[in-house]
DOTORVEX-808865 format. One line per 2 residues: their letters; for each residue x, y, z of N, C-alpha, C. Coordinates in steps of 0.1 Angstrom, whole numbers, plus 2048, in hexadecimal, padded with zeros to 3 digits. Example, Ala and Ser with C-alpha at 12.3 -4.5 7.8 and 13.67 -1.06 7.14 Angstrom:
<sites>
as) 884,7C7,84E,87B,7D3,84E,884,7DF,84E | 880,7EA,847,889,7F5,847,881,800,84F;
</sites>
This chain:
<sites>
xx) D6B,C76,83B,D76,C80,83A,D74,C90,835 | D64,C8F,835,D61,CA2,828,D64,CA7,83B;
xx) D69,CA1,843,D66,CA8,84E,D77,CB3,84D | D81,CAC,845,D93,CAF,840,D8F,CBA,833;
xx) D8B,CC9,834,D8A,CD2,82D,D93,CD3,821 | D97,CCA,818,D9E,CCA,80E,DA2,CD0,805;
xx) DAC,CDA,7FE,DAD,CE1,7F3,DB8,CDE,7EA | DB5,CDA,7DF,DBA,CD4,7CF,DC1,CE0,7CA;
xx) DCB,CE6,7C9,DCE,CED,7BE,DD7,CE9,7B4 | DD5,CEE,7A7,DDB,CE6,79D,DD7,CEB,790;
xx) DE4,CF1,787,DDB,CF8,778,DD8,CEC,770 | DDD,CE1,772,DD3,CD4,768,DCD,CD2,76E;
xx) DBB,CD8,768,DB0,CD6,76E,DAF,CC9,76F | DAF,CBE,762,DAA,CB7,760,DB2,CAC,770;
xx) DBE,CAF,76F,DC7,CA4,777,DBD,CA6,787 | DBB,CB5,78E,DB0,CB7,796,DA7,CB1,79C;
xx) DA1,CB2,78E,D94,CAD,78D,D94,C9B,78E | D9B,C98,788,D9D,C86,78B,D9F,C86,799;
xx) DA6,C92,79F,DAA,C88,7AA,D9F,C8D,7B5 | D9B,C98,7B3,D8E,C9C,7BD,D84,C8F,7BB;
xx) D84,C84,7AF,D74,C80,7AB,D79,C6D,7B6 | D86,C71,7B6,D8F,C62,7BD,D8D,C65,7CA;
xx) D8D,C73,7CD,D8F,C78,7DC,D80,C71,7E6 | D76,C79,7D7,D69,C76,7DD,D65,C6D,7DF;
xx) D64,C62,7D5,D66,C51,7D9,D6A,C4C,7E9 | D73,C55,7EC,D7B,C4F,7FB,D76,C5A,80C;
xx) D6F,C61,801,D61,C69,80B,D67,C77,810 | D76,C7C,807,D76,C8B,809,D6E,C93,7FA;
xx) D6E,C9C,806,D61,CA7,7FD,D6C,CB7,7F9 | D77,CB5,7F1,D85,CBD,7EC,D7B,CC9,7E4;
xx) D83,CD5,7EF,D81,CE0,7E0,D8C,CE3,7D8 | D8A,CE7,7CA,D94,CE9,7BE,D9A,CF6,7BD;
xx) DA3,CF8,7BA,DAB,D09,7B5,DB2,D09,7A7 | DB0,D0E,79E,DB9,D0A,792,DC7,D11,78F;
xx) DC2,D1A,79D,DD4,D27,79F,DD0,D27,7AD | DDF,D2C,7AD,DE6,D2F,7BD,DDA,D3E,7C1;
xx) DD8,D42,7B3,DCD,D52,7B9,DBF,D4D,7BF | DBD,D3E,7B6,DAE,D3B,7BA,DB0,D33,7C7;
xx) DBB,D30,7CC,DBC,D29,7D8,DBD,D37,7E4 | DC1,D3D,7DF,DC3,D4B,7EA,DB4,D52,7EB;
xx) DAB,D50,7E3,D9A,D54,7E4,D90,D4A,7EB | D92,D41,7E9,D8E,D32,7F5,D91,D34,7FB;
xx) D9D,D36,806,DA6,D3A,80F,D99,D40,81B | D9A,D4D,814,D94,D5B,81B,D83,D55,81C;
xx) D80,D51,811,D6A,D4C,815,D6A,D3D,819 | D77,D34,81B,D74,D29,825,D7C,D22,82B;
xx) D77,D16,832,D7E,D17,842,D8A,D0A,838 | D97,D06,833,DA0,CFF,82C,DA9,CF7,83B;
xx) DA7,CEA,83E,DB1,CE5,843,DC1,CE1,83F | DC1,CDB,82C,DC9,CDA,82C,DC8,CD9,81A;
xx) DD6,CE4,815,DD1,CE6,803,DE1,CDB,7FD | DD8,CD3,7F4,DE6,CD0,7EE,DE7,CD5,7E4;
xx) DF3,CDE,7E1,DF6,CE0,7D5,E05,CDE,7CC | E00,CE1,7BD,E09,CDB,7B2,E15,CE7,7B7;
xx) E22,CE7,7B2,E2F,CF4,7BA,E2D,CFA,7A9 | E2E,CF6,7A0,E2D,CF9,791,E24,D00,78A;
xx) E1E,D0C,793,E10,D17,78B,E16,D21,787 | E0E,D25,778,E12,D30,777,E08,D3D,77C;
xx) E0D,D4A,781,E0B,D55,788,E10,D4F,796 | E0D,D48,7A4,E0F,D49,7B0,E11,D3A,7AE;
xx) E1E,D37,7B1,E23,D2D,7AE,E1F,D21,7BF | E23,D17,7BC,E22,D0E,7CB,E28,D15,7D6;
xx) E38,D11,7D4,E3E,D1C,7E2,E3C,D25,7E5 | E35,D31,7DB,E32,D40,7E0,E25,D3B,7E6;
xx) E1B,D34,7E4,E0E,D32,7E8,E10,D2D,7F5 | E1B,D25,7F4,E21,D1B,806,E20,D28,80F;
xx) E28,D30,80A,E2E,D3A,810,E22,D47,815 | E1C,D49,80D,E0C,D4E,812,E04,D49,817;
xx) E01,D3B,818,DFB,D36,81E,E01,D36,82D | E08,D2F,831,E0F,D2B,83E,E11,D3D,845;
xx) E17,D4D,83C,E15,D58,843,E06,D5E,849 | DFE,D5A,83F,DEC,D5B,83C,DE8,D4E,848;
xx) DE9,D45,84A,DDD,D3A,84C,DE9,D31,84F | DED,D35,85D,DF8,D2A,862,DF5,D1D,866;
xx) DE2,D1C,869,DE1,D11,86F,DDF,D08,861 | DDA,D0B,855,DDA,D04,84B,DEA,CF7,847;
xx) DE8,CF2,847,DF1,CE6,83F,DF1,CE4,834 | E01,CE1,82E,E00,CE5,81E,E09,CDA,819;
xx) E01,CD4,80D,E0A,CC4,806,E10,CC9,7FA | E1E,CC7,7F3,E1F,CCA,7E4,E1F,CC3,7E0;
xx) E1E,CC4,7D3,E1C,CB7,7CA,E2A,CBD,7BD | E37,CB5,7BC,E40,CBB,7B5,E3C,CAF,7A8;
xx) E49,CB8,7A0,E4A,CB2,791,E57,CA5,795 | E59,C9A,78F,E5D,C8D,791,E6A,C95,78D;
xx) E6F,C9D,785,E7C,C9A,783,E82,CA8,78B | E75,CAE,796,E7D,CBA,79D,E78,CB9,7A9;
xx) E7C,CAD,7B3,E7C,CAE,7C3,E81,CBA,7CB | E85,CC1,7C1,E8B,CCA,7CA,E85,CD6,7D1;
xx) E79,CD9,7C9,E6C,CDF,7CC,E6A,CDC,7D8 | E68,CCD,7DB,E5D,CC7,7E3,E67,CCA,7F2;
xx) E75,CC9,7EF,E7F,CCE,7FE,E7C,CD8,802 | E7E,CE4,7F8,E7E,CF2,7FC,E71,CF5,800;
xx) E61,CEF,7F8,E53,CF1,802,E5A,CEE,814 | E5D,CE0,815,E61,CDE,821,E65,CE8,82D;
xx) E70,CEF,827,E7A,CF9,82C,E6F,D04,830 | E69,D05,826,E5E,D11,82A,E4E,D0F,830;
xx) E4B,CFF,835,E45,CFD,83D,E38,CF5,83C | E3A,CF1,82D,E32,CE3,829,E32,CD9,82F;
xx) E2C,CCF,831,E26,CC3,837,E2F,CBA,831 | E2A,CBD,824,E34,CB0,81E,E36,CB4,80E;
xx) E3B,CA8,806,E3A,CAA,7F8,E39,C9D,7F2 | E2D,C9F,7E8,E2E,C92,7DE,E33,C8D,7D0;
xx) E38,C89,7C9,E3B,C8B,7BB,E34,C87,7B4 | E2F,C8B,7A8,E28,C87,79B,E30,C7D,78E;
xx) E23,C76,78E,E17,C6E,792,E15,C6C,79F | E0D,C71,7A6,E06,C6C,7B7,E01,C60,7B7;
xx) DFE,C5A,7BE,DF8,C4B,7C4,DEF,C52,7CD | DE1,C4D,7CA,DDB,C53,7D2,DD8,C51,7E4;
xx) DDC,C46,7E5,DDD,C3D,7F4,DEB,C49,7FA | DF2,C48,7F3,DFF,C51,7F8,DF3,C62,7FB;
xx) DEF,C68,7F3,DEA,C6F,7F4,DDD,C72,7FF | DD8,C66,801,DD1,C65,80A,DD4,C66,81A;
xx) DE4,C5D,819,DEC,C5D,826,DEE,C6E,828 | DF3,C6E,822,DFE,C81,827,DF0,C87,827;
xx) DE4,C87,825,DDA,C92,829,DD2,C8B,833 | DD0,C80,83B,DCF,C7C,848,DDA,C7E,850;
xx) DE7,C7A,84A,DF1,C83,855,DF4,C8F,85C | DF0,C9A,854,DED,CA4,851,DE6,CAB,859;
xx) DD7,CA4,856,DCC,CA7,863,DCD,CA1,86F | DD6,C99,873,DDA,C92,87A,DE4,C9C,886;
xx) DED,CA0,87B,DF3,CB0,886,DEE,CBA,883 | DE4,CC0,880,DD8,CC6,884,DD2,CC6,892;
xx) DC8,CB9,894,DC5,CB7,89B,DCD,CB4,8A8 | DDB,CB1,8A6,DE3,CB1,8B1,DE7,CBF,8B5;
xx) DE9,CC7,8AA,DEB,CD7,8B1,DDF,CDB,8B9 | DD3,CD9,8B2,DC5,CDC,8B6,DC4,CD9,8CA;
xx) DC8,CCD,8CB,DC5,CC8,8D6,DCF,CCB,8DC | DDF,CCE,8DE,DE5,CD4,8E2,DE3,CE5,8EA;
xx) DDC,CEE,8DF,DD9,CF7,8E2,DD0,CFC,8EA | DC2,CEE,8EA,DB7,CEF,8F3,DC1,CEB,8FD;
xx) DCB,CE6,900,DCD,CDF,90D,DD5,CE6,913 | DDC,CF3,90E,DE6,CFF,910,DDB,D04,916;
xx) DD0,D08,910,DC6,D13,913,DC1,D11,922 | DB9,D00,922,DB1,CF9,92A,DBF,CFE,939;
xx) DCC,CFB,937,DD5,CFC,944,DD2,D09,947 | DD5,D15,93B,DD7,D23,943,DC4,D2B,947;
xx) DBE,D1C,946,DAF,D29,94A,DB2,D1F,95A | DB3,D11,957,DB5,D0C,963,DC3,D14,974;
xx) DCC,D1D,96A,DD2,D1F,977,DCC,D2E,976 | DC5,D34,96F,DBF,D44,970,DB3,D41,97E;
xx) DA9,D35,979,DA4,D2F,984,DAB,D2C,994 | DB5,D26,990,DB8,D26,9A0,DC0,D2E,9A6;
xx) DC2,D3C,9A0,DC7,D46,9A2,DBE,D4C,9AB | DB0,D4E,9A1,DA3,D4E,9A8,DA0,D49,9B2;
xx) DA0,D40,9B7,D9E,D39,9BF,D9F,D3A,9C8 | DB2,D3E,9CB,DB7,D41,9D4,DB8,D50,9D8;
xx) DB6,D59,9D2,DB3,D65,9D3,DA4,D68,9DC | D99,D61,9D7,D8E,D5F,9DF,D8D,D59,9E7;
xx) D95,D4F,9EB,D97,D49,9F7,D9C,D55,A02 | DA6,D5A,9FD,DAE,D65,A06,DA4,D72,A0A;
xx) D9B,D73,9FF,D94,D7E,A02,D88,D77,A0B | D82,D6A,A0B,D77,D6A,A10,D81,D6C,A21;
xx) D85,D69,A27,D94,D6D,A2F,D8F,D75,A31 | D96,D84,A2B,D9A,D8F,A2C,D89,D98,A30;
xx) D83,D94,A29,D76,D98,A2A,D6F,D9C,A37 | D6D,D92,A3F,D6A,D8A,A47,D70,D92,A56;
xx) D7D,D93,A53,D88,D9C,A5D,D82,DAD,A59 | D80,DB0,A50,D7F,DBF,A49,D71,DBC,A53;
xx) D6A,DBC,A4F,D57,DBB,A53,D57,DBA,A65 | D5F,DAF,A68,D65,DB4,A7B,D6A,DC0,A81;
xx) D75,DBE,A7A,D80,DCA,A79,D7B,DD8,A78 | D76,DDC,A6D,D73,DE9,A66,D67,DEF,A67;
xx) D5A,DE8,A67,D51,DEC,A63,D45,DF5,A77 | D51,DF1,A7F,D4C,DF3,A91,D4F,E03,A8D;
xx) D60,E02,A8B,D62,E0E,A8C,D5E,E1F,A7F | D55,E13,A75,D51,E1D,A6B,D44,E21,A72;
xx) D3F,E19,A73,D32,E23,A7F,D33,E29,A86 | D41,E27,A90,D42,E33,A9A,D47,E42,A91;
xx) D4D,E44,A85,D51,E4B,A7F,D43,E50,A78 | D3A,E45,A72,D31,E4C,A6F,D27,E55,A73;
xx) D25,E4F,A7F,D1C,E54,A90,D1E,E61,A96 | D2B,E65,A96,D37,E6E,A96,D34,E79,A8A;
xx) D36,E75,A82,D2F,E81,A76,D27,E89,A7B | D20,E81,A78,D0D,E83,A76,D0D,E8A,A85;
xx) D0F,E87,A8E,D10,E8F,A9B,D14,E9E,A96 | D20,E9F,A91,D26,EA9,A8F,D1C,EB3,A85;
xx) D19,EAC,A7B,D11,EB6,A72,D00,EB8,A75 | CFD,EAF,A85,CF0,EB6,A88,CF4,EC3,A91;
xx) CFD,EBD,AA0,D02,ED0,AA1,D05,ED6,A99 | D0A,ED9,A8D,D0C,EE0,A86,CFF,EE8,A7A;
xx) CF6,EDC,A7C,CEA,EE5,A76,CE2,EEA,A81 | CE6,EE9,A8C,CDA,EEA,A97,CDF,EFC,A9C;
xx) CEC,F00,A9D,CF1,F0E,AA0,CF3,F18,A95 | CF2,F20,A9C,CF7,F2B,A93,D05,F31,A8D;
xx) D0C,F2C,A84,D1B,F2C,A85,D20,F30,A7C | D17,F3D,A7A,D18,F44,A67,D25,F4E,A6E;
xx) D2C,F4F,A7D,D37,F59,A7C,D45,F4C,A7E | D40,F41,A80,D4F,F34,A82,D58,F3A,A6F;
xx) D5F,F3D,A72,D68,F3B,A6B,D70,F2D,A5F | D6C,F2C,A51,D6A,F21,A4A,D63,F19,A51;
xx) D57,F18,A4E,D4E,F11,A53,D4C,F0A,A49 | D47,F0D,A3E,D45,F05,A2F,D4F,EF9,A2E;
xx) D61,EFF,A34,D67,EF3,A2D,D67,EE5,A3C | D61,EEB,A45,D5E,EEB,A4F,D53,EDA,A4C;
xx) D4A,EDE,A42,D3E,ED4,A3F,D3D,ED0,A37 | D4B,ED4,A2B,D52,EC7,A22,D54,EC0,A2B;
xx) D5E,EC2,A33,D66,EB8,A3A,D5C,EAB,A43 | D52,EAD,A45,D4A,EA5,A49,D46,E9D,A42;
xx) D41,EA2,A37,D38,E9C,A2C,D44,E93,A24 | D50,E98,A23,D5B,E90,A1D,D59,E81,A29;
xx) D59,E86,A30,D59,E79,A40,D55,E6E,A3B | D49,E75,A34,D36,E6B,A38,D3B,E67,A2B;
xx) D3E,E6A,A1C,D40,E61,A17,D4D,E5A,A16 | D52,E5D,A1B,D5F,E50,A15,D5A,E4A,A2D;
xx) D50,E48,A2D,D4D,E40,A35,D46,E34,A2D | D3C,E3A,A28,D30,E38,A20,D3E,E2C,A14;
xx) D44,E33,A0F,D4E,E2B,A05,D57,E1E,A09 | D5C,E21,A17,D61,E11,A1F,D53,E09,A21;
xx) D47,E11,A2A,D3D,E04,A27,D3C,DFB,A1B | D38,E04,A11,D37,DFF,A04,D3E,DEE,9FF;
xx) D51,DF8,A05,D59,DEE,9FE,D5D,DE0,A08 | D5A,DDF,A13,D50,DD4,A1D,D46,DCD,A19;
xx) D40,DD9,A16,D2F,DCC,A13,D33,DC3,A06 | D37,DCC,9FC,D41,DC7,9EF,D45,DB9,9F2;
xx) D4E,DBC,9FB,D59,DB0,9FD,D4E,DA6,A02 | D46,DA8,A0A,D3E,D9D,A10,D37,D96,A07;
xx) D35,D9F,A01,D28,D94,9F7,D30,D90,9EA | D3B,D92,9E8,D41,D88,9DC,D43,D7C,9E4;
xx) D45,D78,9F3,D4C,D6B,9F3,D3F,D67,9FD | D30,D6E,9FB,D29,D66,A07,D20,D5F,A02;
xx) D1E,D57,9FF,D14,D4E,9FC,D03,D4E,9FD | D02,D54,9F0,CF1,D54,9EE,CE9,D4A,9EA;
xx) CDD,D4B,9EE,CD2,D41,9E9,CD0,D44,9DF | CCA,D3D,9D5,CC3,D44,9C4,CB7,D40,9C1;
xx) CAE,D49,9C1,CA0,D48,9C2,C9F,D4E,9B0 | C98,D3C,9AC,C9B,D3F,99E,C87,D40,999;
xx) C87,D4B,994,C7D,D4C,98C,C7B,D51,983 | C69,D4D,979,C6A,D56,96A,C6B,D63,968;
xx) C76,D69,961,C75,D74,960,C71,D78,94F | C6B,D85,94E,C63,D8B,944,C6D,D96,941;
xx) C79,D91,939,C82,D9D,936,C82,DA6,92F | C74,DAB,927,C75,DBC,921,C75,DC2,92F;
xx) C65,DBB,936,C62,DC6,93F,C6B,DC8,94A | C74,DBC,950,C81,DBC,955,C8D,DC2,953;
xx) C8A,DC2,945,C9A,DCA,943,C99,DD8,942 | C89,DDC,939,C85,DEB,93B,C85,DF2,949;
xx) C81,DE8,953,C82,DF1,961,C8F,DF5,96C | C98,DEB,965,CAA,DE7,96A,CB0,DFA,966;
xx) CA7,DF8,956,CB1,E02,950,CAD,E13,955 | C9E,E15,95A,C98,E1B,960,CA0,E1E,96F;
xx) CA5,E15,977,CAB,E19,982,CB3,E1C,97F | CBF,E19,974,CCB,E19,977,CCA,E2F,96D;
xx) CC2,E2D,969,CC2,E3E,960,CBD,E44,96F | CBA,E43,975,CB7,E4B,984,CC1,E4D,98C;
xx) CC9,E42,98A,CD9,E47,991,CDF,E4B,98B | CDD,E4F,983,CEA,E57,979,CE6,E66,971;
xx) CDB,E71,97C,CD5,E78,977,CDF,E82,96D | CEF,E7E,974,CFB,E8B,96F,CFE,E8C,962;
xx) CF9,E81,95B,CFE,E7B,94E,CF6,E77,943 | CF3,E7A,936,CEC,E7C,92D,CF0,E6F,923;
xx) CE6,E66,92B,CEA,E58,921,CDC,E51,91B | CDD,E4F,910,CD1,E47,90B,CD2,E38,90C;
xx) CCC,E30,912,CCD,E21,912,CC2,E1C,90A | CC2,E14,902,CB9,E0C,8FA,CB8,DFF,8FC;
xx) CAD,DFA,8F9,CAA,DE3,8FC,CA4,DE0,8EF | CAD,DD6,8EA,CAA,DD1,8DE,CA6,DC0,8E4;
xx) C96,DBD,8E3,C93,DB0,8EA,C8A,DA6,8DB | C90,DAB,8CF,C8D,DA8,8C4,C87,D9A,8C4;
xx) C98,D92,8C2,C9E,D87,8C5,C9C,D7E,8D0 | C92,D7C,8D8,C90,D74,8E4,C80,D75,8E5;
xx) C7D,D69,8EA,C6F,D68,8ED,C6C,D6A,8FD | C79,D79,901,C78,D7A,911,C74,D73,91A;
xx) C79,D65,91D,C75,D64,92C,C81,D59,932 | C83,D5C,93A,C95,D57,941,C8D,D58,94D;
xx) C95,D4B,951,C97,D41,960,CA1,D44,967 | CA2,D4B,96C,CAB,D4D,979,CA6,D58,984;
xx) CB4,D5C,98B,CB0,D69,997,CAD,D71,991 | CA6,D76,990,CA2,D89,992,CAB,D90,997;
xx) CAF,D8F,9A5,CB6,D9A,9AE,CC2,D97,9A7 | CC8,D8A,9A6,CD6,D88,9A1,CD8,D8E,996;
xx) CD1,D8C,98C,CCF,D8E,97C,CD0,DA0,980 | CC5,DA6,986,CCC,DB1,987,CCF,DB8,98C;
xx) CDB,DB7,993,CE6,DB9,99C,CEE,DBC,98E | CF0,DAA,98A,CF8,DAE,97F,CF6,DB9,972;
xx) CEA,DBC,96E,CE7,DC6,962,CEE,DD4,96A | CE5,DD8,977,CEC,DE0,97A,CFF,DE3,97E;
xx) D03,DDC,97F,D13,DDB,981,D17,DDE,975 | D13,DD9,969,D19,DDA,95D,D14,DE8,951;
xx) D02,DED,958,D02,DFB,958,D0B,E01,95B | D0A,E03,968,D12,E0B,96F,D24,E0D,969;
xx) D29,E05,969,D36,E04,966,D3B,E08,953 | D2D,E05,94B,D29,E0E,93D,D26,E1C,93E;
xx) D1E,E1C,94B,D20,E2A,949,D2C,E35,950 | D30,E32,95B,D3E,E38,95E,D49,E35,956;
xx) D49,E34,947,D52,E2F,93C,D4F,E3A,935 | D40,E40,935,D3E,E48,92D,D41,E59,932;
xx) D45,E63,92C,D45,E70,934,D3D,E7C,938 | D35,E80,92D,D26,E85,92E,D18,E7D,92D;
xx) D1D,E7D,917,D15,E77,914,D17,E6E,90D | D0F,E64,908,D0F,E55,902,D05,E4A,902;
xx) D07,E3F,8FB,CFC,E36,8FD,CFF,E27,904 | CF7,E21,906,CF7,E19,90E,CED,E0E,909;
xx) CF5,E03,8FE,CE5,DF9,8FA,CE7,DEE,8FD | CDC,DE2,904,CD9,DDB,905,CD2,DD5,8FC;
xx) CD9,DC7,8FB,CCF,DB9,8EF,CD0,DAF,8F5 | CC4,DA7,8EC,CC1,D9C,8F6,CBB,D8F,8EA;
xx) CC4,D86,8ED,CBD,D7E,8E4,CC4,D70,8E6 | CB9,D63,8E1,CB8,D5B,8E8,CC2,D4D,8DF;
xx) CC9,D47,8E2,CD0,D3D,8D8,CCE,D31,8DF | CC6,D2A,8DA,CC8,D1C,8DE,CBD,D1D,8F0;
xx) CC4,D16,8F5,CC1,D16,902,CC6,D22,90D | CCD,D2E,907,CD3,D35,90E,CCB,D46,908;
xx) CCE,D4A,912,CC8,D58,912,CDA,D62,911 | CDB,D6C,906,CE3,D70,906,CDD,D84,90A;
xx) CE5,D88,912,CE6,D94,914,CEE,DA1,90F | CF0,DA4,908,CFD,DAC,905,CFA,DBD,909;
xx) D08,DC4,90D,D08,DD3,916,D0F,DD9,90A | D10,DE4,900,D1A,DE6,900,D14,DF7,8FE;
xx) D21,DFE,8FF,D23,E0C,903,D2B,E10,8F9 | D2D,E20,8FA,D38,E27,8EF,D3F,E2E,8F9;
xx) D44,E25,902,D4C,E2F,90E,D5B,E30,90C | D65,E32,912,D73,E33,911,D79,E22,908;
xx) D72,E18,914,D78,E0D,90B,D84,E04,913 | D86,DFD,914,D8A,DF5,920,D9E,DF2,915;
xx) DA8,DF2,91A,DB5,DF0,911,DB7,DDE,90F | DBA,DD9,908,DBC,DCD,904,DC1,DC7,915;
xx) DC9,DCE,918,DD2,DC7,924,DC8,DC5,92F | DBE,DCA,932,DBA,DCE,93B,DAD,DC2,939;
xx) DAD,DBE,931,D9F,DB5,92D,D9F,DAB,934 | DA5,DA2,939,DA5,D94,93E,DA6,D9B,94E;
xx) DAC,DA6,952,DA8,DAA,95D,D9F,DB3,966 | D99,DB7,95E,D8B,DBD,961,D80,DB7,96D;
xx) D86,DAB,96C,D7B,DA1,975,D81,D9C,97D | D8D,D9E,984,D96,D98,98E,D94,DA6,99C;
xx) D94,D9F,9A6,D92,DAC,9B3,D99,DB2,9B4 | D94,DBC,9B7,D9F,DCB,9B7,DA0,DD2,9AD;
xx) DA2,DCF,9A3,DA2,DD7,996,D9D,DDB,993 | DA2,DE8,98D,D9B,DF8,98D,DA6,DFA,981;
xx) DA0,E07,975,DAA,E13,96F,DA6,E1F,975 | D98,E1E,97F,D94,E2C,983,D9E,E31,98B;
xx) D9E,E40,98D,DA3,E4A,996,DA2,E42,9A3 | DA8,E44,9AD,DAB,E41,9BA,D9E,E48,9C4;
xx) D94,E3F,9CA,D87,E42,9D1,D7E,E41,9C8 | D7E,E3D,9B9,D76,E41,9AD,D6D,E30,9AB;
xx) D74,E27,9B4,D71,E17,9AF,D78,E08,9BA | D72,E01,9BC,D76,DF9,9C5,D7D,DED,9BA;
xx) D79,DEF,9B2,D80,DDF,9A7,D7A,DD2,9AF | D6B,DD2,9B5,D67,DC9,9B6,D55,DC6,9AE;
xx) D51,DD1,9A6,D49,DCC,9A0,D4B,DC7,999 | D4D,DC4,98D,D52,DB8,981,D58,DAE,98A;
xx) D5A,DA8,995,D62,D9E,999,D54,D9A,99F | D4E,DA1,9A5,D40,D9B,9AA,D35,D9D,9A1;
xx) D37,DA0,999,D2E,D9C,989,D2E,D8F,986 | D3B,D8C,982,D3F,D7E,97A,D3B,D76,988;
xx) D3F,D75,994,D3B,D69,99E,D2A,D6B,99E | D23,D71,99B,D14,D6D,99A,D10,D6A,98D;
xx) D17,D70,980,D15,D65,977,D18,D58,975 | D24,D5B,97A,D25,D48,97A,D1C,D3C,982;
xx) D1A,D47,991,D10,D3E,999,CFF,D3C,996 | D00,D45,988,CF3,D41,982,CF0,D36,978;
xx) CFE,D33,979,D02,D27,967,D06,D2E,958 | D0E,D3A,95D,D0D,D46,950,D19,D46,94D;
xx) D1B,D53,944,D2E,D53,942,D28,D67,93F | D35,D6C,941,D35,D7A,93C,D41,D79,935;
xx) D42,D80,92A,D4B,D84,91E,D4E,D93,91A | D58,D98,919,D5A,DAA,914,D66,DAB,90A;
xx) D5D,DB4,902,D67,DB5,8F8,D66,DC7,8F4 | D6F,DCD,8F6,D7A,DDB,8F5,D7F,DDC,8ED;
xx) D84,DE9,8EB,D90,DF6,8E1,D90,DFF,8EB | D98,E02,8EE,D9A,E10,8F5,D97,E19,8E8;
xx) D8B,E25,8F1,D86,E30,8E3,D7D,E2B,8DE | D76,E1B,8E0,D67,E13,8D9,D60,E0B,8DE;
xx) D5E,E14,8EE,D52,E0C,8F3,D58,DFE,8FA | D4D,DF6,8FC,D4D,DED,902,D3F,DE2,8FF;
xx) D44,DD7,901,D38,DD0,8FC,D3A,DC2,90A | D31,DC0,90E,D30,DB9,91D,D25,DAE,91A;
xx) D26,DA0,914,D1C,D91,914,D1C,D8D,91B | D10,D8E,923,D0B,D83,92E,CFD,D75,927;
xx) D05,D6A,929,D00,D62,926,CFE,D55,930 | CEF,D55,92D,CE8,D4E,93D,CE0,D41,937;
xx) CDD,D38,93B,CD7,D2C,939,CC7,D30,938 | CC5,D31,930,CAE,D31,930,CA9,D2F,93A;
xx) CAD,D1F,93E,CA5,D1A,94A,CAE,D15,94F | CB1,D19,95D,CB8,D14,967,CB7,D09,964;
xx) CBD,CFC,969,CB9,CF2,96C,CB2,CEB,97C | CB6,CF7,987,CA7,CF2,98D,C9A,CFF,989;
xx) C95,D04,982,C8C,D09,97E,C7F,D02,982 | C7F,CF6,978,C74,CED,97C,C6F,CED,98E;
xx) C7B,CEC,99A,C75,CF2,9A2,C6C,D05,9AA | C6F,D09,99E,C6E,D13,9A4,C5E,D1A,9A5;
xx) C5B,D21,9A9,C50,D24,9A7,C4D,D34,9A2 | C41,D3D,9A0,C48,D4A,9A2,C4A,D52,995;
xx) C47,D5F,998,C4A,D65,988,C49,D72,98A | C55,D76,981,C5B,D84,984,C58,D8C,979;
</sites>
């Protein structure tokens, strides 16, 4: 019964102390409050499931206390205690959202019965919410699976129909560049415009090639090669790689591995791709100067890798969308909308999960959680 966090509220100290002793003998561990004000103070600092409150109290009365609880803590059930001569207070309490009311003097068994009924209601509501959340997750998963199946079919077609013409265009653009470089064309009008046009062709071909490559990698099954990773060395190397690719930005990157023993069994190549994707995503959200902090911590059998930046942040309505394929908030031509989609797919394949917290203007926090020792690691050999 001590799992049911019950708070007794009454200005008659002897009364609630007596009820407390009798409830303790029945396995309860109730909290006590001698006023409505004290009750609200306890609710701020403690998890309470059920409040049993007298109606007539100085200061904040039972009905006003009930209204305040239902406003600030709607999940808490309230049982009111009313004087024998005035059951109307209890009826008014029911109208305001009380679970039930009892008239004084109360019978302990009756009170325990009401507490148990209120607890059953709380559990039913909790189970209903969990079931609704589960259904919503399954609905989203079904939609994601359907999209993934469609994406796989699309990818195969794109690779076959697009890559060949792209190769011809790239080769032709390169041939034109070779001709221009080997001739004296100083008198040719708008020569710079011609070179710029060829450069745009080559960059566009490379962008199209990258998109087809990402499409294929997002649906292609890849073997997972597990090995022991020494995280500090591995992450320092990854940060160095990312910094080299961002020479135009002044971004400070820090690493905190104080709360980990530094060992993780996973696929180093896929983990590196995840981190590079996340670093790149954060770097693009930072205009010119900023910071990205990487923090690693062990939590039992899991390793948590958190990447926080001070970039532009993500709008609340987009937090659930950023891992969907082709979703991007960047300008046309600046993003494919596949980076985070592929990242989540790799994370899940490694047996982990990825979460994001963000507000516009306050940066973003991506948290990657992976099993410290993959279930197949005992069959793996090698060290990274």
